[in-house]
C-alpha positions in Angstrom: 53.7 148.4 80.0 56.2 148.2 83.1 54.0 146.6 85.6 55.8 146.0 89.6 54.1 142.2 90.2 52.7 143.3 93.8 49.2 141.2 93.9 50.8 137.8 93.7 52.2 136.6 97.1 53.8 132.8 98.3 56.4 131.1 99.9 57.4 128.8 97.4 60.9 127.3 98.6 61.1 124.1 100.1 64.5 125.9 102.7 61.2 128.5 103.9 60.1 125.1 105.1 60.3 124.6 109.2 63.9 123.2 109.3 66.5 123.4 112.1 68.2 126.6 110.2 72.6 126.3 111.2 73.5 129.0 109.7 71.9 132.1 108.3 74.1 135.3 107.1 72.6 138.6 104.9 74.6 141.0 102.5 73.4 144.0 101.4 69.8 142.4 99.8 71.0 138.9 99.6 70.9 136.6 102.8 72.8 133.3 102.8 70.8 129.9 104.6 72.0 126.8 105.5 69.4 124.4 106.4 69.7 120.8 108.3 67.4 117.9 106.4 67.4 114.7 106.4 71.1 114.9 108.6 72.3 116.8 105.4 73.8 120.9 104.6 71.6 122.4 102.4 72.6 125.9 101.0 71.6 129.1 99.1 72.0 132.3 98.6 68.3 133.9 98.1 66.7 137.1 97.0 63.2 137.6 98.1 61.6 140.4 96.8 58.0 141.6 98.5 55.0 143.9 97.4 55.3 147.2 99.3 51.9 147.2 100.5 51.2 143.7 102.2 55.4 143.0 102.6 54.4 139.8 101.5 56.7 137.3 98.8 56.1 138.1 95.4 58.9 136.8 94.0 62.2 134.9 95.2 65.4 134.1 93.2 67.6 131.5 95.3 71.3 130.2 94.0 72.6 127.0 95.3 75.8 124.8 93.9 74.8 121.4 93.7 76.7 118.1 94.9 79.0 118.2 91.3 80.0 121.6 91.9 77.5 123.2 89.3 75.9 126.0 90.2 72.0 126.2 90.1 69.9 129.2 90.2 66.0 129.1 90.5 63.9 131.8 90.0 60.0 132.1 91.8 56.9 133.6 90.2 52.9 133.2 90.2 51.0 131.1 88.7 49.4 134.1 86.6 52.8 134.0 84.6 52.0 132.9 81.1 54.1 129.9 80.6 54.4 129.8 77.1 56.4 133.0 76.8 59.7 133.5 78.2 60.6 134.9 80.8 63.2 137.8 80.0 66.1 138.5 81.9 68.6 141.5 81.3 71.4 142.9 84.3 72.0 146.6 83.8 71.4 147.3 81.0 73.3 144.8 78.9 71.6 142.5 76.3 68.2 140.1 78.1 68.6 136.7 78.3 65.4 134.6 77.5 64.8 132.1 79.9 61.6 128.8 79.9 60.0 128.1 82.8 61.4 124.8 84.1 57.8 123.6 86.7 55.2 124.7 88.4 54.2 123.0 91.9 51.2 124.3 93.9 53.1 127.7 95.4 54.4 128.7 92.0 56.1 128.5 88.8 59.7 128.2 88.9 62.8 128.6 86.2 66.0 126.8 87.0 69.0 127.1 85.6 72.7 125.6 85.5 74.4 129.1 85.3 78.1 129.1 84.3 80.6 131.0 86.1 80.8 134.1 83.1 76.4 134.3 83.7 78.6 134.6 87.8 80.6 137.0 86.9 77.6 139.5 85.0 76.0 138.8 88.6 78.6 140.0 90.3 79.9 142.9 88.5 76.2 144.3 88.1 73.6 146.7 90.3 70.0 145.3 89.0 68.3 141.9 87.5 65.4 142.8 85.7 63.3 140.3 85.0 60.1 140.8 82.4 57.2 138.3 82.2 54.1 138.0 80.0 51.0 137.5 82.9 47.8 135.4 81.6 46.5 138.8 80.5 48.6 139.8 78.4 50.3 142.8 81.1 53.8 142.3 80.4 55.5 142.7 84.9 58.7 143.9 85.8 60.5 142.4 88.5 64.4 144.0 90.0 66.8 142.6 92.5 69.9 144.4 94.0 72.8 142.5 93.1 73.8 144.8 96.5 76.2 142.3 98.5 75.1 138.8 95.7 79.3 138.8 95.0 80.0 138.6 99.5 76.5 136.3 99.9 78.3 133.8 97.0 82.0 133.5 98.3 80.1 132.8 101.6 78.1 130.3 99.7 81.0 128.4 97.8 82.9 128.5 101.0 80.2 126.5 102.6 80.1 123.9 100.2 84.4 123.3 99.7 
């Protein structure tokens, strides 16, 4: 059963806190932003999924490049997910990948992964990313992200670091 998660809303990323925004640019479905935190410039590329009824955030996917020049992906989910069941990530009609939850905080539960260039290239060549999660009540939910604008946004993120 495919159910779009629309009933759980949160703001989970530290980049949503009251920080000084240095740069912000939209790339179709993706948003590039840099903030200043403790005299450091922190940049990410993110897409938010909104509840169509309340216009509140349901989930977000954030891409950053760490100081070791590795690309990190973080995906936030509501607390109502079954942490024992992996997240199934699928780009277009390619074979799905299973990802485990890394941690939860008071706002959300997260998948956090270092991703390699071949995975970034899948994002760049794809049209849609689907995440299937199992909820605590055993319903399966699907969250869909558009990959429109990802390539330009990722290139901008990469430029901001190097």
